[in-house]
GUTI-779872 format. One record per atom (N, C-alpha, C, CB): residue number from 1; atom name; residue in three letters; x, y, z. Coordinates in steps of 0.02 Angstrom, whole numbers, plus 50000, padded with zeros to 5 digits. Glycine has a CB too. Layout:
> i / at / aa / east / north / up
> NUM / CA / ALA / X / Y / Z
...
//
This chain:
> i / at / aa / east / north / up
> 1 / N / MET / 51330 / 47491 / 47075
> 1 / CA / MET / 51360 / 47519 / 47139
> 1 / C / MET / 51354 / 47484 / 47199
> 1 / CB / MET / 51334 / 47579 / 47153
> 2 / N / ILE / 51409 / 47484 / 47242
> 2 / CA / ILE / 51404 / 47455 / 47312
> 2 / C / ILE / 51435 / 47500 / 47379
> 2 / CB / ILE / 51444 / 47385 / 47307
> 3 / N / ILE / 51415 / 47495 / 47415
> 3 / CA / ILE / 51438 / 47524 / 47474
> 3 / C / ILE / 51471 / 47499 / 47524
> 3 / CB / ILE / 51400 / 47546 / 47498
> 4 / N / ALA / 51558 / 47494 / 47506
> 4 / CA / ALA / 51582 / 47451 / 47580
> 4 / C / ALA / 51593 / 47484 / 47640
> 4 / CB / ALA / 51648 / 47416 / 47574
> 5 / N / ARG / 51569 / 47448 / 47696
> 5 / CA / ARG / 51575 / 47493 / 47759
> 5 / C / ARG / 51623 / 47450 / 47792
> 5 / CB / ARG / 51502 / 47509 / 47805
> 6 / N / TRP / 51681 / 47497 / 47818
> 6 / CA / TRP / 51717 / 47458 / 47889
> 6 / C / TRP / 51695 / 47466 / 47945
> 6 / CB / TRP / 51782 / 47474 / 47907
> 7 / N / GLN / 51698 / 47443 / 47983
> 7 / CA / GLN / 51666 / 47456 / 48056
> 7 / C / GLN / 51726 / 47442 / 48095
> 7 / CB / GLN / 51596 / 47406 / 48081
> 8 / N / ILE / 51748 / 47481 / 48139
> 8 / CA / ILE / 51771 / 47475 / 48205
> 8 / C / ILE / 51772 / 47488 / 48262
> 8 / CB / ILE / 51797 / 47477 / 48207
> 9 / N / ASP / 51793 / 47483 / 48331
> 9 / CA / ASP / 51759 / 47526 / 48400
> 9 / C / ASP / 51819 / 47550 / 48415
> 9 / CB / ASP / 51720 / 47484 / 48470
> 10 / N / ALA / 51827 / 47604 / 48431
> 10 / CA / ALA / 51915 / 47649 / 48450
> 10 / C / ALA / 51894 / 47615 / 48551
> 10 / CB / ALA / 51917 / 47802 / 48429
> 11 / N / ARG / 51957 / 47602 / 48580
> 11 / CA / ARG / 51953 / 47618 / 48641
> 11 / C / ARG / 51949 / 47656 / 48686
> 11 / CB / ARG / 51972 / 47607 / 48652
> 12 / N / PHE / 51921 / 47679 / 48731
> 12 / CA / PHE / 51906 / 47715 / 48769
> 12 / C / PHE / 51939 / 47783 / 48781
> 12 / CB / PHE / 51904 / 47682 / 48810
> 13 / N / GLY / 51921 / 47837 / 48771
> 13 / CA / GLY / 51979 / 47891 / 48767
> 13 / C / GLY / 52017 / 47884 / 48708
> 13 / CB / GLY / 52029 / 47887 / 48824
> 14 / N / HIS / 52014 / 47840 / 48651
> 14 / CA / HIS / 52040 / 47838 / 48593
> 14 / C / HIS / 52016 / 47862 / 48530
> 14 / CB / HIS / 52050 / 47787 / 48588
> 15 / N / LYS / 51970 / 47893 / 48526
> 15 / CA / LYS / 51911 / 47890 / 48464
> 15 / C / LYS / 51951 / 47933 / 48419
> 15 / CB / LYS / 51822 / 47925 / 48481
> 16 / N / GLN / 51960 / 48006 / 48468
> 16 / CA / GLN / 51996 / 48060 / 48418
> 16 / C / GLN / 52070 / 48030 / 48373
> 16 / CB / GLN / 52021 / 48132 / 48473
> 17 / N / ALA / 52109 / 47978 / 48424
> 17 / CA / ALA / 52142 / 47967 / 48381
> 17 / C / ALA / 52142 / 47914 / 48327
> 17 / CB / ALA / 52180 / 47969 / 48406
> 18 / N / VAL / 52095 / 47868 / 48362
> 18 / CA / VAL / 52061 / 47828 / 48261
> 18 / C / VAL / 52041 / 47865 / 48232
> 18 / CB / VAL / 51996 / 47775 / 48243
> 19 / N / LEU / 51995 / 47906 / 48221
> 19 / CA / LEU / 51995 / 47975 / 48174
> 19 / C / LEU / 52036 / 47994 / 48133
> 19 / CB / LEU / 51995 / 48026 / 48202
> 20 / N / ASP / 52089 / 48023 / 48170
> 20 / CA / ASP / 52149 / 48057 / 48141
> 20 / C / ASP / 52181 / 48013 / 48119
> 20 / CB / ASP / 52189 / 48095 / 48178
> 21 / N / SER / 52177 / 47957 / 48117
> 21 / CA / SER / 52229 / 47905 / 48083
> 21 / C / SER / 52182 / 47888 / 48042
> 21 / CB / SER / 52265 / 47840 / 48124
> 22 / N / MET / 52126 / 47874 / 48038
> 22 / CA / MET / 52094 / 47863 / 47985
> 22 / C / MET / 52104 / 47922 / 47916
> 22 / CB / MET / 52024 / 47856 / 48013
> 23 / N / GLY / 52086 / 47960 / 47948
> 23 / CA / GLY / 52070 / 48033 / 47889
> 23 / C / GLY / 52149 / 48031 / 47866
> 23 / CB / GLY / 52041 / 48136 / 47935
> 24 / N / GLN / 52219 / 48008 / 47924
> 24 / CA / GLN / 52291 / 48008 / 47876
> 24 / C / GLN / 52276 / 47947 / 47814
> 24 / CB / GLN / 52373 / 47980 / 47934
> 25 / N / TRP / 52247 / 47884 / 47838
> 25 / CA / TRP / 52242 / 47841 / 47814
> 25 / C / TRP / 52219 / 47850 / 47725
> 25 / CB / TRP / 52204 / 47811 / 47860
> 26 / N / TYR / 52163 / 47868 / 47714
> 26 / CA / TYR / 52133 / 47920 / 47660
> 26 / C / TYR / 52185 / 47955 / 47630
> 26 / CB / TYR / 52083 / 47973 / 47688
> 27 / N / GLU / 52207 / 47998 / 47648
> 27 / CA / GLU / 52253 / 48045 / 47607
> 27 / C / GLU / 52300 / 48012 / 47608
> 27 / CB / GLU / 52269 / 48112 / 47627
> 28 / N / SER / 52332 / 47950 / 47620
> 28 / CA / SER / 52401 / 47923 / 47605
> 28 / C / SER / 52410 / 47873 / 47545
> 28 / CB / SER / 52425 / 47887 / 47666
> 29 / N / ILE / 52359 / 47836 / 47593
> 29 / CA / ILE / 52347 / 47767 / 47564
> 29 / C / ILE / 52283 / 47731 / 47521
> 29 / CB / ILE / 52352 / 47733 / 47617
> 30 / N / GLY / 52226 / 47781 / 47542
> 30 / CA / GLY / 52167 / 47758 / 47514
> 30 / C / GLY / 52172 / 47787 / 47440
> 30 / CB / GLY / 52101 / 47782 / 47556
> 31 / N / THR / 52207 / 47853 / 47434
> 31 / CA / THR / 52218 / 47893 / 47353
> 31 / C / THR / 52252 / 47839 / 47333
> 31 / CB / THR / 52265 / 47976 / 47340
> 32 / N / LYS / 52294 / 47815 / 47344
> 32 / CA / LYS / 52341 / 47764 / 47313
> 32 / C / LYS / 52324 / 47697 / 47282
> 32 / CB / LYS / 52384 / 47748 / 47361
> 33 / N / ILE / 52247 / 47684 / 47315
> 33 / CA / ILE / 52219 / 47628 / 47266
> 33 / C / ILE / 52157 / 47636 / 47255
> 33 / CB / ILE / 52226 / 47559 / 47286
> 34 / N / GLY / 52158 / 47709 / 47227
> 34 / CA / GLY / 52103 / 47758 / 47186
> 34 / C / GLY / 52033 / 47772 / 47211
> 34 / CB / GLY / 52090 / 47731 / 47118
> 35 / N / TRP / 52038 / 47778 / 47285
> 35 / CA / TRP / 51964 / 47776 / 47337
> 35 / C / TRP / 51995 / 47877 / 47340
> 35 / CB / TRP / 51967 / 47699 / 47451
> 36 / N / SER / 51958 / 47896 / 47290
> 36 / CA / SER / 51951 / 47970 / 47295
> 36 / C / SER / 51897 / 47988 / 47369
> 36 / CB / SER / 51913 / 48000 / 47212
> 37 / N / PRO / 51921 / 48054 / 47388
> 37 / CA / PRO / 51889 / 48078 / 47439
> 37 / C / PRO / 51816 / 48093 / 47427
> 37 / CB / PRO / 51923 / 48132 / 47460
> 38 / N / ASP / 51794 / 48112 / 47347
> 38 / CA / ASP / 51713 / 48095 / 47355
> 38 / C / ASP / 51667 / 48038 / 47357
> 38 / CB / ASP / 51687 / 48119 / 47314
> 39 / N / ARG / 51725 / 47999 / 47362
> 39 / CA / ARG / 51681 / 47919 / 47367
> 39 / C / ARG / 51675 / 47890 / 47424
> 39 / CB / ARG / 51710 / 47860 / 47330
> 40 / N / VAL / 51715 / 47945 / 47490
> 40 / CA / VAL / 51738 / 47899 / 47556
> 40 / C / VAL / 51710 / 47971 / 47607
> 40 / CB / VAL / 51849 / 47869 / 47563
> 41 / N / ARG / 51682 / 47914 / 47653
> 41 / CA / ARG / 51655 / 47974 / 47706
> 41 / C / ARG / 51662 / 47931 / 47778
> 41 / CB / ARG / 51558 / 48006 / 47687
> 42 / N / ILE / 51683 / 47964 / 47824
> 42 / CA / ILE / 51687 / 47922 / 47898
> 42 / C / ILE / 51645 / 47954 / 47957
> 42 / CB / ILE / 51769 / 47919 / 47928
> 43 / N / LEU / 51619 / 47904 / 47969
> 43 / CA / LEU / 51546 / 47928 / 48029
> 43 / C / LEU / 51583 / 47878 / 48090
> 43 / CB / LEU / 51432 / 47890 / 47998
> 44 / N / THR / 51524 / 47910 / 48156
> 44 / CA / THR / 51555 / 47907 / 48202
> 44 / C / THR / 51461 / 47887 / 48249
> 44 / CB / THR / 51616 / 47984 / 48213
> 45 / N / GLY / 51480 / 47847 / 48293
> 45 / CA / GLY / 51407 / 47829 / 48337
> 45 / C / GLY / 51380 / 47893 / 48363
> 45 / CB / GLY / 51418 / 47776 / 48408
> 46 / N / SER / 51319 / 47900 / 48372
> 46 / CA / SER / 51296 / 47978 / 48411
> 46 / C / SER / 51239 / 47952 / 48423
> 46 / CB / SER / 51290 / 48058 / 48368
> 47 / N / VAL / 51151 / 47947 / 48400
> 47 / CA / VAL / 51124 / 47937 / 48446
> 47 / C / VAL / 51100 / 47852 / 48412
> 47 / CB / VAL / 51072 / 48001 / 48467
> 48 / N / GLY / 51092 / 47818 / 48477
> 48 / CA / GLY / 51052 / 47750 / 48468
> 48 / C / GLY / 51128 / 47725 / 48457
> 48 / CB / GLY / 50981 / 47737 / 48396
> 49 / N / ALA / 51206 / 47750 / 48435
> 49 / CA / ALA / 51234 / 47722 / 48433
> 49 / C / ALA / 51295 / 47703 / 48472
> 49 / CB / ALA / 51231 / 47732 / 48396
> 50 / N / ARG / 51325 / 47675 / 48487
> 50 / CA / ARG / 51399 / 47688 / 48525
> 50 / C / ARG / 51425 / 47719 / 48506
> 50 / CB / ARG / 51443 / 47652 / 48536
> 51 / N / GLU / 51447 / 47771 / 48568
> 51 / CA / GLU / 51475 / 47830 / 48523
> 51 / C / GLU / 51561 / 47797 / 48514
> 51 / CB / GLU / 51468 / 47924 / 48572
> 52 / N / SER / 51588 / 47744 / 48536
> 52 / CA / SER / 51643 / 47733 / 48518
> 52 / C / SER / 51641 / 47697 / 48430
> 52 / CB / SER / 51672 / 47690 / 48578
> 53 / N / THR / 51600 / 47675 / 48421
> 53 / CA / THR / 51626 / 47646 / 48344
> 53 / C / THR / 51631 / 47715 / 48279
> 53 / CB / THR / 51553 / 47576 / 48313
> 54 / N / VAL / 51680 / 47710 / 48251
> 54 / CA / VAL / 51686 / 47720 / 48200
> 54 / C / VAL / 51701 / 47683 / 48119
> 54 / CB / VAL / 51713 / 47751 / 48219
> 55 / N / ILE / 51649 / 47711 / 48083
> 55 / CA / ILE / 51632 / 47683 / 48032
> 55 / C / ILE / 51650 / 47706 / 47953
> 55 / CB / ILE / 51572 / 47681 / 48044
> 56 / N / THR / 51696 / 47696 / 47921
> 56 / CA / THR / 51708 / 47712 / 47850
> 56 / C / THR / 51680 / 47681 / 47782
> 56 / CB / THR / 51768 / 47705 / 47846
> 57 / N / GLU / 51638 / 47709 / 47749
> 57 / CA / GLU / 51608 / 47689 / 47691
> 57 / C / GLU / 51667 / 47719 / 47627
> 57 / CB / GLU / 51524 / 47723 / 47691
> 58 / N / VAL / 51638 / 47667 / 47568
> 58 / CA / VAL / 51693 / 47680 / 47527
> 58 / C / VAL / 51634 / 47656 / 47467
> 58 / CB / VAL / 51776 / 47633 / 47541
> 59 / N / GLU / 51594 / 47714 / 47406
> 59 / CA / GLU / 51568 / 47709 / 47358
> 59 / C / GLU / 51619 / 47684 / 47302
> 59 / CB / GLU / 51536 / 47765 / 47351
> 60 / N / LEU / 51578 / 47606 / 47263
> 60 / CA / LEU / 51635 / 47563 / 47229
> 60 / C / LEU / 51564 / 47567 / 47169
> 60 / CB / LEU / 51674 / 47469 / 47274
> 61 / N / ASP / 51603 / 47534 / 47109
> 61 / CA / ASP / 51561 / 47528 / 47054
> 61 / C / ASP / 51550 / 47458 / 47068
> 61 / CB / ASP / 51588 / 47547 / 46983
> 62 / N / SER / 51603 / 47411 / 47091
> 62 / CA / SER / 51562 / 47330 / 47079
> 62 / C / SER / 51607 / 47304 / 47150
> 62 / CB / SER / 51586 / 47270 / 46979
> 63 / N / LEU / 51587 / 47249 / 47166
> 63 / CA / LEU / 51622 / 47177 / 47203
> 63 / C / LEU / 51703 / 47186 / 47185
> 63 / CB / LEU / 51586 / 47088 / 47162
> 64 / N / SER / 51713 / 47163 / 47120
> 64 / CA / SER / 51789 / 47168 / 47092
> 64 / C / SER / 51827 / 47197 / 47116
> 64 / CB / SER / 51801 / 47189 / 47039
> 65 / N / ASP / 51784 / 47292 / 47108
> 65 / CA / ASP / 51833 / 47334 / 47124
> 65 / C / ASP / 51858 / 47342 / 47186
> 65 / CB / ASP / 51818 / 47383 / 47106
> 66 / N / LEU / 51820 / 47315 / 47231
> 66 / CA / LEU / 51813 / 47315 / 47300
> 66 / C / LEU / 51895 / 47245 / 47314
> 66 / CB / LEU / 51708 / 47286 / 47326
> 67 / N / ASP / 51887 / 47197 / 47267
> 67 / CA / ASP / 51929 / 47147 / 47272
> 67 / C / ASP / 51999 / 47180 / 47249
> 67 / CB / ASP / 51903 / 47086 / 47230
> 68 / N / GLU / 51997 / 47221 / 47205
> 68 / CA / GLU / 52067 / 47244 / 47164
> 68 / C / GLU / 52082 / 47267 / 47229
> 68 / CB / GLU / 52071 / 47305 / 47092
> 69 / N / SER / 52043 / 47323 / 47284
> 69 / CA / SER / 52084 / 47351 / 47323
> 69 / C / SER / 52114 / 47342 / 47360
> 69 / CB / SER / 52075 / 47377 / 47339
> 70 / N / TRP / 52067 / 47289 / 47396
> 70 / CA / TRP / 52099 / 47228 / 47471
> 70 / C / TRP / 52160 / 47203 / 47417
> 70 / CB / TRP / 52025 / 47134 / 47511
> 71 / N / ASN / 52167 / 47168 / 47357
> 71 / CA / ASN / 52233 / 47142 / 47339
> 71 / C / ASN / 52289 / 47210 / 47336
> 71 / CB / ASN / 52225 / 47101 / 47262
> 72 / N / LYS / 52268 / 47246 / 47330
> 72 / CA / LYS / 52332 / 47320 / 47334
> 72 / C / LYS / 52332 / 47326 / 47400
> 72 / CB / LYS / 52311 / 47408 / 47296
> 73 / N / LEU / 52310 / 47323 / 47428
> 73 / CA / LEU / 52339 / 47332 / 47506
> 73 / C / LEU / 52362 / 47284 / 47540
> 73 / CB / LEU / 52296 / 47353 / 47549
> 74 / N / ALA / 52355 / 47221 / 47526
> 74 / CA / ALA / 52378 / 47171 / 47547
> 74 / C / ALA / 52449 / 47170 / 47539
> 74 / CB / ALA / 52348 / 47124 / 47521
> 75 / N / ASN / 52474 / 47197 / 47473
> 75 / CA / ASN / 52566 / 47189 / 47477
> 75 / C / ASN / 52574 / 47276 / 47471
> 75 / CB / ASN / 52618 / 47130 / 47388
> 76 / N / MET / 52529 / 47325 / 47514
> 76 / CA / MET / 52589 / 47384 / 47545
> 76 / C / MET / 52615 / 47384 / 47605
> 76 / CB / MET / 52569 / 47450 / 47547
> 77 / N / ASN / 52664 / 47400 / 47604
> 77 / CA / ASN / 52689 / 47381 / 47669
> 77 / C / ASN / 52683 / 47459 / 47714
> 77 / CB / ASN / 52775 / 47346 / 47662
> 78 / N / GLU / 52661 / 47502 / 47680
> 78 / CA / GLU / 52635 / 47563 / 47723
> 78 / C / GLU / 52560 / 47547 / 47755
> 78 / CB / GLU / 52631 / 47634 / 47672
> 79 / N / HIS / 52539 / 47506 / 47706
> 79 / CA / HIS / 52468 / 47472 / 47753
> 79 / C / HIS / 52459 / 47460 / 47802
> 79 / CB / HIS / 52446 / 47424 / 47746
> 80 / N / LYS / 52515 / 47375 / 47814
> 80 / CA / LYS / 52522 / 47343 / 47866
> 80 / C / LYS / 52568 / 47385 / 47921
> 80 / CB / LYS / 52548 / 47279 / 47845
> 81 / N / GLN / 52588 / 47423 / 47907
> 81 / CA / GLN / 52626 / 47466 / 47968
> 81 / C / GLN / 52568 / 47498 / 47978
> 81 / CB / GLN / 52696 / 47519 / 47954
> 82 / N / TRP / 52555 / 47539 / 47957
> 82 / CA / TRP / 52478 / 47586 / 47998
> 82 / C / TRP / 52412 / 47521 / 48008
> 82 / CB / TRP / 52433 / 47669 / 47922
> 83 / N / SER / 52420 / 47481 / 48013
> 83 / CA / SER / 52394 / 47438 / 48036
> 83 / C / SER / 52412 / 47451 / 48119
> 83 / CB / SER / 52415 / 47376 / 47998
> 84 / N / LYS / 52471 / 47398 / 48126
> 84 / CA / LYS / 52500 / 47398 / 48171
> 84 / C / LYS / 52492 / 47468 / 48207
> 84 / CB / LYS / 52556 / 47376 / 48153
> 85 / N / ASP / 52500 / 47516 / 48191
> 85 / CA / ASP / 52474 / 47577 / 48207
> 85 / C / ASP / 52420 / 47579 / 48253
> 85 / CB / ASP / 52457 / 47606 / 48152
> 86 / N / LEU / 52368 / 47560 / 48203
> 86 / CA / LEU / 52319 / 47575 / 48239
> 86 / C / LEU / 52276 / 47549 / 48293
> 86 / CB / LEU / 52293 / 47585 / 48206
> 87 / N / GLU / 52309 / 47498 / 48280
> 87 / CA / GLU / 52286 / 47423 / 48337
> 87 / C / GLU / 52284 / 47453 / 48417
> 87 / CB / GLU / 52364 / 47344 / 48336
> 88 / N / PRO / 52337 / 47494 / 48439
> 88 / CA / PRO / 52322 / 47491 / 48509
> 88 / C / PRO / 52279 / 47558 / 48528
> 88 / CB / PRO / 52391 / 47484 / 48551
> 89 / N / ASN / 52247 / 47551 / 48489
> 89 / CA / ASN / 52188 / 47610 / 48475
> 89 / C / ASN / 52106 / 47605 / 48477
> 89 / CB / ASN / 52198 / 47632 / 48407
> 90 / N / ILE / 52118 / 47517 / 48469
> 90 / CA / ILE / 52048 / 47511 / 48463
> 90 / C / ILE / 52024 / 47451 / 48502
> 90 / CB / ILE / 52027 / 47506 / 48392
> 91 / N / VAL / 51987 / 47410 / 48480
> 91 / CA / VAL / 51946 / 47361 / 48516
> 91 / C / VAL / 51981 / 47288 / 48476
> 91 / CB / VAL / 51850 / 47377 / 48502
> 92 / N / SER / 51996 / 47258 / 48517
> 92 / CA / SER / 52023 / 47189 / 48454
> 92 / C / SER / 51946 / 47160 / 48444
> 92 / CB / SER / 52094 / 47106 / 48494
> 93 / N / GLY / 51965 / 47142 / 48376
> 93 / CA / GLY / 51904 / 47076 / 48343
> 93 / C / GLY / 51846 / 47142 / 48325
> 93 / CB / GLY / 51861 / 46993 / 48426
> 94 / N / SER / 51836 / 47173 / 48348
> 94 / CA / SER / 51792 / 47219 / 48330
> 94 / C / SER / 51785 / 47255 / 48258
> 94 / CB / SER / 51802 / 47260 / 48373
> 95 / N / HIS / 51830 / 47249 / 48220
> 95 / CA / HIS / 51845 / 47256 / 48166
> 95 / C / HIS / 51793 / 47211 / 48129
> 95 / CB / HIS / 51914 / 47246 / 48159
> 96 / N / ARG / 51735 / 47235 / 48071
> 96 / CA / ARG / 51719 / 47200 / 48029
> 96 / C / ARG / 51686 / 47246 / 47933
> 96 / CB / ARG / 51666 / 47157 / 48080
> 97 / N / TRP / 51690 / 47206 / 47916
> 97 / CA / TRP / 51660 / 47226 / 47855
> 97 / C / TRP / 51604 / 47235 / 47809
> 97 / CB / TRP / 51679 / 47208 / 47834
> 98 / N / GLU / 51550 / 47259 / 47782
> 98 / CA / GLU / 51489 / 47245 / 47756
> 98 / C / GLU / 51487 / 47260 / 47683
> 98 / CB / GLU / 51438 / 47280 / 47791
> 99 / N / VAL / 51457 / 47224 / 47645
> 99 / CA / VAL / 51438 / 47275 / 47586
> 99 / C / VAL / 51377 / 47291 / 47565
> 99 / CB / VAL / 51462 / 47257 / 47532
> 100 / N / TYR / 51337 / 47345 / 47530
> 100 / CA / TYR / 51283 / 47334 / 47514
> 100 / C / TYR / 51284 / 47354 / 47452
> 100 / CB / TYR / 51240 / 47356 / 47552
> 101 / N / ARG / 51221 / 47346 / 47403
> 101 / CA / ARG / 51212 / 47360 / 47338
> 101 / C / ARG / 51178 / 47432 / 47339
> 101 / CB / ARG / 51169 / 47302 / 47302
> 102 / N / VAL / 51192 / 47471 / 47306
> 102 / CA / VAL / 51148 / 47537 / 47287
> 102 / C / VAL / 51100 / 47518 / 47236
> 102 / CB / VAL / 51192 / 47601 / 47255
> 103 / N / VAL / 51019 / 47515 / 47279
> 103 / CA / VAL / 50961 / 47491 / 47210
> 103 / C / VAL / 50926 / 47567 / 47193
> 103 / CB / VAL / 50882 / 47421 / 47241
//
């Protein structure tokens, strides 16, 4: 099992817009690629972390499942539009993926 973690930083004053957008993404797009709500969570910075940081984590069975999900996303116009709509609310270049193995 793996945990895939996507991290972005919200622009000052835009964190709630980012959180709302992420929630809508999981309801409308995430479920279409097989990411069920019981395997996904959204976190924000609190103590010892930047408040502007928004992290989404998804639990998957394998790296090949993650690759399959990314391939589906690459062909979804709805995801492309969502990304364009999110961009004004985030710090450019702050996004990154990290993948962890559960032991």
